N, C-alpha and C positions, 0 to 999 in steps of 0.2 A: 504493500500499500504506499503510495506516494503522500507524504505529509503535506499539509497545507502551510503556507507561510504568510500569505498576505491576509490582512484583516478582512478585506472584502469577501474573500473565499471562506475564510474560517467561520463567518456568521451567515453565509447564504448557500453553501453547497452541502450535498448529501451523498453518502456512499451508495453506490449501486453495485449489486452482486450478480454474478453469473455462476450458477450452481452454488458452490461454497467459497468462491473466490471473488475478491473485490475486482470489479470491472473498471469503474471510473468515478470520478466526482461529478455529480449532476448539479448544475446551478439552478436555483429557483429565481425567476425573474423578479417577482415581487419582493422577496427578501433582499435581493441584490440591489434593487433600486432603493429600498428603505435604507439599507446600510450605506450606500453611496451618498445619500442626501445627508445622513448624520455625520459621515466622515467629512464631507464638504463644509457643513455648518460648524464643525468643531474648530475652535481656535488653537487647539494644541495638536500637534502632529505626531507626538512621541507617546500617545496613550497606548497602553498594552492591551492585549487580548483579555487579560484578567480584568482590567479596568471596564472594558466594554461588557464583559459578562456580568459584572456587579451592576452596571447601569441597566442592562436589559432585565436582570433579575428584579431590580427595584421597579422598573416599569410593569413587570409582570405582577408583582406584589400589590402595586397600587391600582391594579385593574385599568391601567392606562395603556392602550394599544396592546392588551394582554395576548391576543392571538398572534400578533406580529412578534411580540417579545418572545413568546413560547417558540415560534419558528426559529428565531435567531439562536435561542438557547439550545434548541434540538440540534441545530447545525453545529453549534460550538462543541457539543458533547459527542459528536460522531466518533472522533479518534478515541476518546476515553472509553466509550461503549465498545468500540471494535477490539481494542487491546484486552479489555476485561473478558469480552466473549472468547477471544483466542485462548486466554489463560484458562477459562472455564472449560473450554472444549478439551484442552490438554489435560486438565485435572480429571475430567470425567470422560475419558476416552471411550469407555465402554458404552456410553450413551449413544442413542441413534440420532442425536441432534448435533448439527454441525455448527461452524462459526456463524454462518448467516442466520441460522435458527435462533441461537442465543442472542444475537444482535437485535433481531426483530422483537423477540420476547421482551428485552430490556427497554428498547426505544418506545415500545407501546405503553410503557409505564413511566415515561420521563416526567409526567406530572408529579409523581411521588418524589422525584429528586428535587423538583422546583419547590414543592411544598415543605420538604424536610430541611432544605438548606437555610442556614442562618448566617447571612453575611457579617453580622456583628461579631461573630467568633473569630474572624480574621483569616479563615481558612480559604483554600482554593476550591472553586466549584468543581473543577475537574477531578481533584482528588477525592472530594466528597461523593461525587457521582460514581467514581470507579469502585469505592467501597460499597455504595448502595446498589449499583448495578450488579455486582458479584452476589450480594445477598438476594436480590430479586431472582437472578438466574437459578441460584441453588434452590430456593423455595419453590419456583416454578417447576424445576426438575423433579423435586420431591413430590409435589402434587401430581404431576403428570405420570410419574412411575406408579403411584398409588392407583390413580384412575385407570391407567392402561392395563394393569394387570388384574383389575377387578372385573368380575362378571357383573351384569346388571343387577343380579340378586344380591350379590355381595356388597355392591356399591349402595343399594338401597338400605341394607342393614347397617353399614357404617355411617350413613348420613344422619345428621341431626335434624330435628324438626325446623330449627331456625334456618339452616342452610337450605332445606327443601323449600320453605316458604319464600326465601329470597330467590331461589332458582325459578320457581313458578311465577313469581312476580316479574322477574326478568324475562320470562317467556311470554309475558303479556296477558296472563290469565286474570279474569275478574275475581273478587274475593270470595263469592259464593262457589265458584269452581275450585278455587284453592281449597276451600273448607272440605269439599267432597274428596279431593285428591289426598289431602292430609289424613282423612279418616280411613281412606283405602290403604294408605301407607302404615298408619298405626295398626290397623287390623293385620296387615301382612307381618309386621315385626312381632305382634303379639302371638301369632299362630306358627309362623315359619321360623323355628328357633333350632337349627341344626346343633347336634350335640358334639360333632367332631372338634377335637382340640386344635388341629392344624388344618391347613388347606382351605380355610374359609374364604380366601380371595377368589376362588374358582367355584363358588356355590353353584349347584345345578338348579335348573328350573323346578319349582315345587311340583310334587306329584298331584294327580287329579284329586285325590281325597283332601290334600292340603288346600287346594284352591277352593274347594267346596266349603271347608271350615272357615277360610278366610272370608268368603262371601257371606257365610252365616254370621260371623262376627260383625261385619259391616252393617248387614241389615238389621241386627239387633241394636247396634249403637246409633243408627241413622236418625231415629225419631228424637233422641235426646241431644245428639251432637250437631245435627243439622236442623233444617226446618221441619215442623211436624208432618208436613205432607211430602217429604223427600221421598223420591222413587226408590224402590229396591234395586239391587244391582245384580247382574248375572256374572257368571264366571268369566265369560268372554269380555264383557265390559271392564271388569276388574283388572284383567291382565293388560288390556290396552291402556288403562289408567296408569298402572304401575310402570309400563314400558315408557310411557310419556314422562313420568317423574324422573326415571333414569336418564332419558335423553336430555331433559331440561337440566338435570344436575351436572351432567358431563359438559353441557354447553356453558353452564355458569362457572363451574370450577375449572374448566379447561377451554377458554374462549379462543377462537381462532385469531391469529395474529395478522393484522392488515398492514401492509407497508404504506407509508405516507406517499409513495410514488405509484400506488395502485390506481388504475383508472376508475373514475367514479361510476357506480352502478347505472346500467342503462345507457352509457355514453361511450363512444368509440375514442374520444379524445378527452383530455383533461384529467387532472390528478386531484387527490384530496388536498394537496398543498395549494391548488389553485383557489380554494375556498378562503384563503387568508385574505382579510379585507385590505383594500389598497388605501390605507389611511396614514400617510406620513404626516407628522406634525413636527416640523423643524423647531417650533417654539419650545418644545419639550426639552431641548438642550439646555435651556436656562436652569432646568431643574436637575441637571446631571449631578451625580455623586461628586462631592468636593474632593479634589485631588489630595487635600490634607488628610481627609478621613481615610482615603485609600492607603496613604503612606503610614497612617497610625495602625491600621489593620495589618499591613505588611510587616511593620516593626514587631507587633505583638506575635504575629505568626512565626517570625524569626526567633523571637525569644522563647516561644513555646517549643520550637524545634530544638533549641540549645538545651532547654531543660530536660527534654525527653532523651536527647543524645547522651547527655551527662548521666541520666538515670540508667540508660542501657549500658553504658561503659562501666558503671558500678556493678553490674550483674556478673555472675560467674560465667566463664566461657561456655559451659554446656547450655546455659540459658540463652546467651547470645546466639549460639549456633541454632537453637530450637526456633527462635524468632526468625532467623535468617531462612531456615528451611521452610517454615510455614508461610512467610509472606513473600518470598521471592522465588522459591523454587517450584511453585505450583504443585506442592505435595499435599495430599489429604492427611488428616491425622492418623489414618490407618496405615498410609504408606510410610509416614515418619516413624510410627511405632514398629513397623517391620524393619525399617532401616536402622533404627536404634536398638532393636530387639527388646522392646518393651510392650506393655499392654497399651491398647488404644485409650483406655480410660485414664491411664497415667499421663499420657500426652495431653489429654484434655484438661486434666487438673493442673498440670504445670502451666499450660498456656493461660488458664484462668487466673492463676496465682501471679503470673508475670504481668498480665494486663492490670491486675489489682495494684501491683507495685507501681507501675508506670502511672496509673490513674491517681494514686496517692500523691506521687511527686508532682503531678500536674495540678491537683486540687491545692496542694500546699503552696506552690507558686502563685496560683490565682488568688488565694486568700492574702498572701503577703504583699504581692505586687499590685493587684487590681482591687484588693479589698472586697472580693466577692466571696460571700459565705457559701460553702459547698452544701446547699440543700439538695433534696432528691432531684429536682428538675435540673439544677445546675450539673449534678453528677451525671445525670442521663445525657445531657448535651455534651459533657466533657468525654464520656465513654464513646459516643458516636464520633466525636472529633478525634479521639485517640486512634480509633480503628482506621479512620480516614488518613491520619498522619502515618500510621504504620504501613498502610497499603502504598502511600506515596513514597515513603522513605526507603522501603525495600523493593519497590517496584521498578520497572524500566525507567530510564531517565526521561524527563519531560520532552515533548516534541518542541521544536523551535517555533515559538509563536511570537510574531513581531507585528 
């Protein structure tokens, strides 16, 4: 992949894949025009990509040009997402998903990155995104593995009522229909309870006598759980309802990923990106993030890095090596355990203890230097920032952004 160096490209181009390989950078005309106007209106020619990412994130937070800002930030995060996808693909090489799959999975959830990022912490949006992208990819992979290996009947038994209701609402069902489907599902779970201790992921379809018992359970409960005049149900209707529940649950828990370059439905030309409004407002440059504020955050970020580097240097060599293996070598905890001839839970505990040690150093510095008391919310933010810093510190060197 050829890295971008020009600000105009960084905030207006998107990766395009052929099979599982990067094909080219595709430019979005509306975003390019928007960025060109802002660059021309700016009185400072040496502003960095980080500065502009903070500017667009502020616009996104303020609901000012939000869709345009989101487009610029999605373009900005393309490289961070790509390298994280590549690392995830290497780490989980046994998965059937490739780099392009992981990339699309993560970029479809870029809103979570924008909502979770706090520019006041002084960290880099790309580093934060890399850490969060990795978490989103792993969680999606875990969910998909679980769903892929489950039969419809096993999935229905694993499903919670809350998730089922959410899935049916997402499917567009009215409330009275949802109530009927939920009653069918609760009747299914009450009657169909296999006793095998293992192999429940591949549960077979219930036998005929079980279906009859489920229908009887439904019909007994319908007058109290539904409307008094609710119709009785047949075995055939019951099976159809439960199959619809399973289909809705899979679609809700395992949504299809749509590329932002996908043609809009029913049209031969045009992409989803074309729906970004053409609303450039040059006057917004007057509200740009003050350079002094950016410099203050950069200074704090540098100080935090120094604190954490000092804390890492104080660790014993095996602990330093463990951090290096986990954050830079794309090894899973299980692979590290095999390499070091230890148990996986031992590696997990040591990593947790090391993070706690570094978090304590960060909290102490914050209290002494910034006079911030480390309450639960602050510690949660620091923990996220620590993971972000470790990912950036041990990860590949940053791309040249000018």
